N, CA, C and O atoms as CSV, one atom per row, in Angstrom:
chain,resi,resn,atom,element,x,y,z
A,1,MET,N,N,136.214,-22.242,213.293
A,1,MET,CA,C,135.981,-22.094,211.867
A,1,MET,C,C,134.985,-23.138,211.365
A,1,MET,O,O,134.148,-22.834,210.515
A,2,MET,N,N,135.065,-24.340,211.873
A,2,MET,CA,C,134.168,-25.410,211.441
A,2,MET,C,C,132.719,-25.066,211.764
A,2,MET,O,O,131.824,-25.309,210.955
A,3,LYS,N,N,132.485,-24.496,212.960
A,3,LYS,CA,C,131.132,-24.125,213.378
A,3,LYS,C,C,130.562,-23.055,212.440
A,3,LYS,O,O,129.399,-23.128,212.044
A,4,THR,N,N,131.374,-22.076,212.093
A,4,THR,CA,C,130.935,-20.998,211.216
A,4,THR,C,C,130.583,-21.529,209.835
A,4,THR,O,O,129.583,-21.116,209.248
A,5,ASN,N,N,131.390,-22.434,209.317
A,5,ASN,CA,C,131.115,-23.016,208.001
A,5,ASN,C,C,129.807,-23.791,208.015
A,5,ASN,O,O,129.028,-23.715,207.065
A,6,ARG,N,N,129.562,-24.534,209.084
A,6,ARG,CA,C,128.342,-25.337,209.173
A,6,ARG,C,C,127.106,-24.435,209.188
A,6,ARG,O,O,126.124,-24.702,208.496
A,7,ILE,N,N,127.166,-23.382,209.974
A,7,ILE,CA,C,126.032,-22.462,210.064
A,7,ILE,C,C,125.806,-21.767,208.723
A,7,ILE,O,O,124.661,-21.581,208.312
A,8,LEU,N,N,126.875,-21.385,208.041
A,8,LEU,CA,C,126.759,-20.749,206.729
A,8,LEU,C,C,126.119,-21.706,205.721
A,8,LEU,O,O,125.227,-21.317,204.968
A,9,ILE,N,N,126.576,-22.946,205.711
A,9,ILE,CA,C,126.021,-23.934,204.779
A,9,ILE,C,C,124.553,-24.187,205.083
A,9,ILE,O,O,123.743,-24.288,204.162
A,10,GLU,N,N,124.196,-24.291,206.361
A,10,GLU,CA,C,122.788,-24.495,206.732
A,10,GLU,C,C,121.927,-23.315,206.287
A,10,GLU,O,O,120.819,-23.507,205.786
A,11,THR,N,N,122.427,-22.114,206.465
A,11,THR,CA,C,121.679,-20.916,206.079
A,11,THR,C,C,121.470,-20.866,204.564
A,11,THR,O,O,120.373,-20.561,204.095
A,12,ILE,N,N,122.513,-21.163,203.809
A,12,ILE,CA,C,122.394,-21.176,202.357
A,12,ILE,C,C,121.410,-22.252,201.917
A,12,ILE,O,O,120.608,-22.029,201.011
A,13,LEU,N,N,121.469,-23.401,202.546
A,13,LEU,CA,C,120.555,-24.500,202.211
A,13,LEU,C,C,119.105,-24.111,202.465
A,13,LEU,O,O,118.237,-24.371,201.631
A,14,ILE,N,N,118.835,-23.487,203.617
A,14,ILE,CA,C,117.475,-23.052,203.939
A,14,ILE,C,C,117.001,-22.027,202.916
A,14,ILE,O,O,115.864,-22.094,202.449
A,15,ALA,N,N,117.870,-21.077,202.566
A,15,ALA,CA,C,117.490,-20.057,201.574
A,15,ALA,C,C,117.176,-20.694,200.223
A,15,ALA,O,O,116.202,-20.314,199.573
A,16,LEU,N,N,117.985,-21.655,199.796
A,16,LEU,CA,C,117.742,-22.329,198.520
A,16,LEU,C,C,116.446,-23.135,198.536
A,16,LEU,O,O,115.707,-23.152,197.551
A,17,ILE,N,N,116.174,-23.800,199.653
A,17,ILE,CA,C,114.929,-24.566,199.767
A,17,ILE,C,C,113.724,-23.636,199.685
A,17,ILE,O,O,112.753,-23.925,198.985
A,18,VAL,N,N,113.793,-22.516,200.406
A,18,VAL,CA,C,112.666,-21.575,200.429
A,18,VAL,C,C,112.447,-20.956,199.043
A,18,VAL,O,O,111.331,-20.979,198.523
A,19,VAL,N,N,113.494,-20.410,198.453
A,19,VAL,CA,C,113.350,-19.752,197.148
A,19,VAL,C,C,112.984,-20.770,196.069
A,19,VAL,O,O,112.093,-20.524,195.256
A,20,GLY,N,N,113.668,-21.907,196.064
A,20,GLY,CA,C,113.365,-22.938,195.077
A,20,GLY,C,C,111.942,-23.459,195.213
A,20,GLY,O,O,111.239,-23.652,194.221
A,21,GLY,N,N,111.528,-23.682,196.453
A,21,GLY,CA,C,110.168,-24.159,196.685
A,21,GLY,C,C,109.120,-23.159,196.245
A,21,GLY,O,O,108.093,-23.530,195.677
A,22,MET,N,N,109.383,-21.886,196.509
A,22,MET,CA,C,108.425,-20.853,196.099
A,22,MET,C,C,108.342,-20.726,194.581
A,22,MET,O,O,107.278,-20.449,194.028
A,23,LEU,N,N,109.469,-20.929,193.918
A,23,LEU,CA,C,109.465,-20.848,192.453
A,23,LEU,C,C,108.814,-22.080,191.819
A,23,LEU,O,O,108.091,-21.964,190.830
A,24,LEU,N,N,109.071,-23.246,192.386
A,24,LEU,CA,C,108.531,-24.485,191.808
A,24,LEU,C,C,107.079,-24.744,192.196
A,24,LEU,O,O,106.314,-25.323,191.426
A,25,PHE,N,N,106.711,-24.310,193.396
A,25,PHE,CA,C,105.350,-24.546,193.901
A,25,PHE,C,C,104.756,-23.245,194.424
A,25,PHE,O,O,104.632,-23.077,195.637
A,26,PRO,N,N,104.382,-22.311,193.533
A,26,PRO,CA,C,103.891,-21.004,193.983
A,26,PRO,C,C,102.631,-21.084,194.844
A,26,PRO,O,O,102.380,-20.187,195.649
A,27,GLN,N,N,101.849,-22.125,194.691
A,27,GLN,CA,C,100.632,-22.248,195.497
A,27,GLN,C,C,100.961,-22.571,196.954
A,27,GLN,O,O,100.090,-22.454,197.817
A,28,ALA,N,N,102.201,-22.976,197.246
A,28,ALA,CA,C,102.603,-23.316,198.618
A,28,ALA,C,C,103.583,-22.291,199.189
A,28,ALA,O,O,104.403,-22.621,200.046
A,29,ARG,N,N,103.497,-21.049,198.713
A,29,ARG,CA,C,104.421,-20.006,199.186
A,29,ARG,C,C,104.379,-19.820,200.686
A,29,ARG,O,O,105.419,-19.659,201.325
A,30,THR,N,N,103.186,-19.841,201.254
A,30,THR,CA,C,103.054,-19.636,202.693
A,30,THR,C,C,103.783,-20.716,203.467
A,30,THR,O,O,104.448,-20.427,204.462
A,31,LEU,N,N,103.666,-21.939,203.026
A,31,LEU,CA,C,104.354,-23.057,203.682
A,31,LEU,C,C,105.864,-22.857,203.637
A,31,LEU,O,O,106.548,-23.057,204.641
A,32,PHE,N,N,106.383,-22.465,202.486
A,32,PHE,CA,C,107.821,-22.255,202.363
A,32,PHE,C,C,108.282,-21.025,203.151
A,32,PHE,O,O,109.424,-20.980,203.610
A,33,ALA,N,N,107.417,-20.040,203.310
A,33,ALA,CA,C,107.770,-18.855,204.096
A,33,ALA,C,C,107.870,-19.176,205.582
A,33,ALA,O,O,108.517,-18.440,206.328
A,34,LEU,N,N,107.249,-20.249,206.019
A,34,LEU,CA,C,107.305,-20.645,207.429
A,34,LEU,C,C,108.557,-21.438,207.777
A,34,LEU,O,O,108.853,-21.624,208.957
A,35,ILE,N,N,109.287,-21.903,206.794
A,35,ILE,CA,C,110.477,-22.718,207.057
A,35,ILE,C,C,111.551,-21.958,207.843
A,35,ILE,O,O,112.051,-22.507,208.825
A,36,PRO,N,N,111.937,-20.726,207.472
A,36,PRO,CA,C,112.987,-20.045,208.241
A,36,PRO,C,C,112.648,-19.807,209.720
A,36,PRO,O,O,113.503,-20.058,210.569
A,37,PRO,N,N,111.440,-19.335,210.067
A,37,PRO,CA,C,111.172,-19.170,211.507
A,37,PRO,C,C,111.173,-20.494,212.270
A,37,PRO,O,O,111.635,-20.554,213.409
A,38,VAL,N,N,110.663,-21.544,211.651
A,38,VAL,CA,C,110.682,-22.854,212.306
A,38,VAL,C,C,112.119,-23.318,212.488
A,38,VAL,O,O,112.478,-23.829,213.550
A,39,TYR,N,N,112.935,-23.146,211.471
A,39,TYR,CA,C,114.359,-23.507,211.566
A,39,TYR,C,C,115.030,-22.730,212.696
A,39,TYR,O,O,115.790,-23.300,213.479
A,40,LEU,N,N,114.752,-21.436,212.780
A,40,LEU,CA,C,115.339,-20.610,213.832
A,40,LEU,C,C,114.956,-21.121,215.219
A,40,LEU,O,O,115.813,-21.223,216.098
A,41,LEU,N,N,113.688,-21.439,215.424
A,41,LEU,CA,C,113.239,-21.919,216.728
A,41,LEU,C,C,113.839,-23.284,217.072
A,41,LEU,O,O,114.208,-23.531,218.221
A,42,VAL,N,N,113.936,-24.160,216.084
A,42,VAL,CA,C,114.535,-25.479,216.326
A,42,VAL,C,C,116.019,-25.336,216.643
A,42,VAL,O,O,116.513,-25.953,217.586
A,43,GLU,N,N,116.727,-24.535,215.870
A,43,GLU,CA,C,118.151,-24.329,216.117
A,43,GLU,C,C,118.403,-23.695,217.486
A,43,GLU,O,O,119.345,-24.066,218.186
A,44,ARG,N,N,117.570,-22.757,217.852
A,44,ARG,CA,C,117.713,-22.111,219.160
A,44,ARG,C,C,117.596,-23.144,220.268
A,44,ARG,O,O,118.368,-23.124,221.226
A,45,ARG,N,N,116.644,-24.036,220.139
A,45,ARG,CA,C,116.431,-25.072,221.159
A,45,ARG,C,C,117.581,-26.089,221.167
A,45,ARG,O,O,118.087,-26.449,222.230
A,46,LEU,N,N,117.990,-26.550,219.976
A,46,LEU,CA,C,119.024,-27.581,219.895
A,46,LEU,C,C,120.397,-27.093,220.339
A,46,LEU,O,O,121.136,-27.813,221.011
A,47,ARG,N,N,120.730,-25.871,219.958
A,47,ARG,CA,C,122.062,-25.344,220.289
A,47,ARG,C,C,122.097,-24.591,221.613
A,47,ARG,O,O,123.168,-24.217,222.090
A,48,GLY,N,N,120.940,-24.371,222.201
A,48,GLY,CA,C,120.889,-23.700,223.500
A,48,GLY,C,C,121.244,-22.230,223.459
A,48,GLY,O,O,121.746,-21.679,224.439
A,49,TRP,N,N,120.985,-21.591,222.329
A,49,TRP,CA,C,121.292,-20.181,222.195
A,49,TRP,C,C,120.215,-19.339,222.855
A,49,TRP,O,O,119.049,-19.728,222.907
A,50,THR,N,N,120.616,-18.188,223.353
A,50,THR,CA,C,119.651,-17.237,223.885
A,50,THR,C,C,119.199,-16.335,222.740
A,50,THR,O,O,119.784,-16.336,221.657
A,51,TRP,N,N,118.146,-15.566,223.004
A,51,TRP,CA,C,117.689,-14.622,221.974
A,51,TRP,C,C,118.765,-13.578,221.694
A,51,TRP,O,O,118.915,-13.129,220.557
A,52,ALA,N,N,119.515,-13.190,222.726
A,52,ALA,CA,C,120.595,-12.219,222.530
A,52,ALA,C,C,121.686,-12.789,221.623
A,52,ALA,O,O,122.268,-12.062,220.819
A,53,ASP,N,N,121.964,-14.096,221.750
A,53,ASP,CA,C,122.948,-14.737,220.880
A,53,ASP,C,C,122.521,-14.662,219.418
A,53,ASP,O,O,123.360,-14.588,218.520
A,54,LEU,N,N,121.218,-14.683,219.189
A,54,LEU,CA,C,120.686,-14.619,217.832
A,54,LEU,C,C,120.522,-13.189,217.318
A,54,LEU,O,O,120.173,-12.982,216.156
A,55,GLY,N,N,120.773,-12.210,218.178
A,55,GLY,CA,C,120.694,-10.817,217.767
A,55,GLY,C,C,119.399,-10.122,218.118
A,55,GLY,O,O,119.183,-8.982,217.707
A,56,PHE,N,N,118.522,-10.785,218.872
A,56,PHE,CA,C,117.263,-10.168,219.280
A,56,PHE,C,C,117.423,-9.494,220.632
A,56,PHE,O,O,117.900,-10.099,221.591
A,57,LYS,N,N,117.017,-8.234,220.692
A,57,LYS,CA,C,117.009,-7.498,221.949
A,57,LYS,C,C,115.584,-7.030,222.157
A,57,LYS,O,O,115.119,-6.112,221.482
A,58,PHE,N,N,114.890,-7.663,223.092
A,58,PHE,CA,C,113.477,-7.345,223.291
A,58,PHE,C,C,113.265,-5.909,223.764
A,58,PHE,O,O,112.217,-5.319,223.502
A,59,SER,N,N,114.251,-5.346,224.456
A,59,SER,CA,C,114.090,-3.971,224.952
A,59,SER,C,C,114.060,-2.955,223.814
A,59,SER,O,O,113.444,-1.898,223.952
A,60,THR,N,N,114.706,-3.253,222.703
A,60,THR,CA,C,114.740,-2.312,221.575
A,60,THR,C,C,114.043,-2.874,220.336
A,60,THR,O,O,114.239,-2.366,219.231
A,61,PHE,N,N,113.241,-3.907,220.511
A,61,PHE,CA,C,112.627,-4.588,219.372
A,61,PHE,C,C,111.800,-3.652,218.498
A,61,PHE,O,O,111.996,-3.611,217.283
A,62,TRP,N,N,110.878,-2.900,219.096
A,62,TRP,CA,C,109.974,-2.055,218.298
A,62,TRP,C,C,110.710,-0.912,217.616
A,62,TRP,O,O,110.398,-0.565,216.477
A,63,ALA,N,N,111.680,-0.326,218.300
A,63,ALA,CA,C,112.475,0.750,217.683
A,63,ALA,C,C,113.282,0.193,216.516
A,63,ALA,O,O,113.357,0.823,215.461
A,64,ASP,N,N,113.888,-0.983,216.694
A,64,ASP,CA,C,114.657,-1.604,215.614
A,64,ASP,C,C,113.746,-1.982,214.447
A,64,ASP,O,O,114.124,-1.820,213.287
A,65,LEU,N,N,112.578,-2.470,214.743
A,65,LEU,CA,C,111.643,-2.849,213.684
A,65,LEU,C,C,111.221,-1.631,212.863
A,65,LEU,O,O,111.199,-1.689,211.634
A,66,ARG,N,N,110.891,-0.542,213.528
A,66,ARG,CA,C,110.506,0.683,212.818
A,66,ARG,C,C,111.665,1.224,211.986
A,66,ARG,O,O,111.459,1.711,210.875
A,67,ALA,N,N,112.879,1.140,212.520
A,67,ALA,CA,C,114.035,1.688,211.822
A,67,ALA,C,C,114.429,0.855,210.594
A,67,ALA,O,O,114.990,1.386,209.635
A,68,ASN,N,N,114.133,-0.450,210.631
A,68,ASN,CA,C,114.600,-1.334,209.560
A,68,ASN,C,C,113.477,-1.980,208.752
A,68,ASN,O,O,113.736,-2.913,207.991
A,69,TRP,N,N,112.272,-1.521,208.892
A,69,TRP,CA,C,111.135,-2.172,208.244
A,69,TRP,C,C,111.234,-2.132,206.727
A,69,TRP,O,O,110.850,-3.092,206.059
A,70,VAL,N,N,111.734,-1.058,206.182
A,70,VAL,CA,C,111.799,-0.894,204.722
A,70,VAL,C,C,112.636,-1.996,204.141
A,70,VAL,O,O,112.824,-2.053,202.926
């Protein structure tokens, strides 16, 4: 339960930083849009998660992308 709470709090914090930053500094939207992918890559490395643990399946990536793009 503790692990789940920590991940939830981190996710909410990242979302607040991104949205707040985009609202306060609209000229730096691109910079704030890069925060979530960088966070994902850092977390993957630090926690030793595989892409499958994160929900990515490379074999079905393009089909999933087309199905959920909207």
